[in-house]
N, C-alpha and C positions, 0 to 999 in steps of 0.2 A: 848424451845428446845432454843438452841441460834442459832443465824445463820453460826457462824463457824462449827457447827455440817453437816450442810446441804453439801451433795455432790455439788462440783463444776458443774459437768454437767447438773444437776438439774438448777441451778441458768443459766446456759446459753441455756436450751433448748428452749423455746420459741427463741430465735436466730435462734439456728440450726434447727429448725422446719419451720422457713419462708424461709430459705437459700434452704433447699432440699425438702420440699413439694412442689409441682409445686401449682400455684394458677390460679384461672381461669382469663384470659383474657377480659376485659371487653373494647365496644368502648366509646368512647370520645366524642361520639356523633357531631362532627365535620365533617358535609356529604361534608363539601366542600373540604377535603382533599381525597375525593374520585375521581381518575383520569379516570377510565374506569369501566365499567360493561360490561361484555363479556357473550350474551346469545348463548348459542349453543343449537337450535330446532333440536330435533330429534322425530322419532315418531313409533307406531304401539308396543311400549313396556310400561307395568305397572308398577308402583313402585314396586310391588311385584316379577315380571320377573328381573327385574335388583336388585333391592335391599334388597328384601324380607329376604335374608338371612345376611343382613348386621351384625346384631346383634351375629352371630353365627360364623364371620371372627376371626382368629386367631390376637388376641391383640387386638380385637374392641375395640374403646370407648363407645361403645352403649352396651345396655342390650334391651330384648323384656320384653313383661308382658302379659300372657293370662287375656283376657278380655279387654285389650286395655291400653294405656298409661295415666297414671295422667298427668292432663293438666300441674302442674309446674314442671313435670320430663323430664327435657330436655336432658338427656344422653337415654331415652329409646325411642326406634324407632316401628312404627306401622306396623311390617312386618308380616311375616309368624310364624307361633305356629308350632316349631318343638321341637323334642329333640334330643341331639347329643349321638352318640355312641362312645365308647372309640377309633373308628378308626377315628371319625372325621364326619363321616356319619351323614346326616340328615333325621328323619322320621319325617314327616310333617303331619299334623292333618287338616288343610285344602283342603277343598273336592269341587267337583260338581258330582251331579247324570248323570250317562251315560244313554243313550237312552232304556238299557236291566234293568234298573233299579239299577245296582250294583253302587259302589262309587269308583270315580276317587279320590285319594289325590294327592296334590302339591308334586312334585319330580324336582331333581337337573337333568339338561340337557343340556349337553355341545353343543347340535347342536345349532351353529349359525345360519342355515337358517330353516326355517317354511317351509317344501315341504310338499303340496300347501300352497301357503300363507293363513291365519287366517283369518276369513270375519270380514269385515270393515264396510260392507253399512250400511244405516241407520236404516232399520226396523231388521234386525236381530243383531244388535248392542243392539237395546234396548230388544231385546229378550233375549241377553247375561244378562242383567242387571237384568232383569224379566221376566223370561221365558213365565209365564202364565198371566202374566198381563202387556205385553210391554209399552201400553201407560200410565202406573202407575210408572214409571222405575225412573222417576225424582223424584217421592214423596218415593217411597219406591224401595231402589237399594238391592237387594238381591245378586246378581252377581251368579245366580243359574243355568245360560242359557249358560256359556261358552262351556261345552263339546256337549252338546246336539244341541245347532245349527251349529257348525264345522262337527259333525258328520253328519248331515243331509246335509250342505249344500258345505262345501269344503273337509274335509278330511274324505272323506267316509270310514266306517270302514267296511264294509260289512258282520257286524254280530259277526267278528274276530278281537280281540285287546289283545295287552298286555298293563301291568301297565304303559307304556312308550310310547305308541302310541298318545296318545292326548296331541299333544305340547302345545295345548293352557293352560294347566295346568302346564309346567314345568318353571324351574327358575335359574338361572346363579348364580354363586358364586365369588368370588376372583380369581378361576384360569381363570375363561373365562374371564371378564374383569376386570383385576387389576387397569388399570388406572382408571375406574370409582370410583372403590373401595377406590382406595388411595387419590382421590378428595372428596367424600365422610367421610374419615375418618378425614380429615385436615380441609374441611369446611362445613357451614351448610348444611344441608339437608333438605328438605321437603318432609316428611313423609305421608302429606296430600295433595297431589298434586293429583287432578285428570284434565282429558282434558275437553276443555270447551264445547265441542259437542260429543253427543254419536253418533259417525259417522266416515266418511273417512277423508281421509288428506286434502284435500281443505278446509273446512268448519273450521277445527281446526287452520290452519295456518292462514286463514281471521283473524280468533280471535285472533290469538298472533299477528297480526299486526295492527288490526284496532279496534278489541273489538267487532265485529261482522261478521256473514257471509253472511249478507247482505240477510237473507232466504234461499241461498244455500245452498242444502243438500248432494251434490256430488262433484265429484273432474272433473266432464267433463266440467268445465267451464275455458276458456281460458282467458277470461279478466273480470276485474272489471265491475260491475254494472254504469250506467251513474251517474256523478257526484262522485264517489268514488273515492277521489284523497286524497296523502298524507297518513302518517302513524300516527297511534296512539302517538308514541314517538316525532313526531315532532310537531302535535297539543297540545299536555297538558306539554309539556316541554321546557325549553328554551337550552338543552344538543344538541350537534351536534349527527348526527346517521349516521352509515355505516353500510350496509351489507353484509357479505363475505360469499360467496358461491365458491365451487369448480369448477365453471363452469358457461357457459352462461344459463338464465332460460328464463320461458316463465313466465307469471303473476303468474302461479302455483306453481313457484318454485320449479320445478321439474329438476334438473341438469342435464345436457347433459356434460358427463362426457368426456372429452378430452383424447388422449392415453398419460400415463405418464411414463411408462416403471419403474412404483412403485413396488416395491415387498415387502414382508410381511416383512422381516426384516428393510425395510428403515419405512416403515410405524411406527414400534414400535420407531423409533427412531426422526422422524422427524414430527411434527404435522399437517402440510399443506398436505403431503405425506400420513398421517393416514388418513385425512379426504376424499382427493381422494379416496383412496384406499376403504375405509368405502361406500362411496358413489357407487361404480363399485362393490362392494359385494351386495349390495343392491340390484343393477339390474340386478345380476346376479341369485339372491336367487328367484327373481319374473320372473325371465325368459324374 
């Protein structure tokens, strides 16, 4: 076959493909070009609660896989296992056993406040991870006790419940938290992140700042133990650090929010206002 008989579009096909097909952008490895690393620490939400439905969002760059993601598949998120209807509604198969022996499946829940709050204390959290053998929760995390623990301690069902009463099995999607979904779809997201401590707020924040909770298991500590000075970022890095919070705090880093006159529309526009209103809503949710 002569070259002149080959259509010109075929000759230019590699060039056209290189122009119009997006290519993966790789970091050049020069860490000195990084000017800021911003860490926003929140609490009381699991990956599945926030991003379990990430793979099912419209135009999501991610997918999920029954049985777990392959280690070399970086577009797969280890979230919820669901089936999507034509309407876009999800039917999910992740479940917990209820105290009456029935099965409670994960469900989409648009309620932003869990009332009463879910149990976050030391022993019940270990029961949530392994209901019958809480002392073995670290070695064998079954995540089989969330419904039974909260039915018995926080959200008493009194023997009568509907499929969406157990808020510990609820999850958000892009409609409730579009800001976070936009971040997850445009930046790296860690779908295998777990809290440092199977327990409440303060020990986890202590681990975040100092890589240890100094043996403390509750949120009732106002001051650090003797000799606990400095932050892990300052001890192990030459970079300067700053902590930005929406109000004055105690060592427990529990914000005391001042009145700002911040309305919901403002919270959508101004990031600083968004954070302040977020903390206010958390306080309102917890009473």
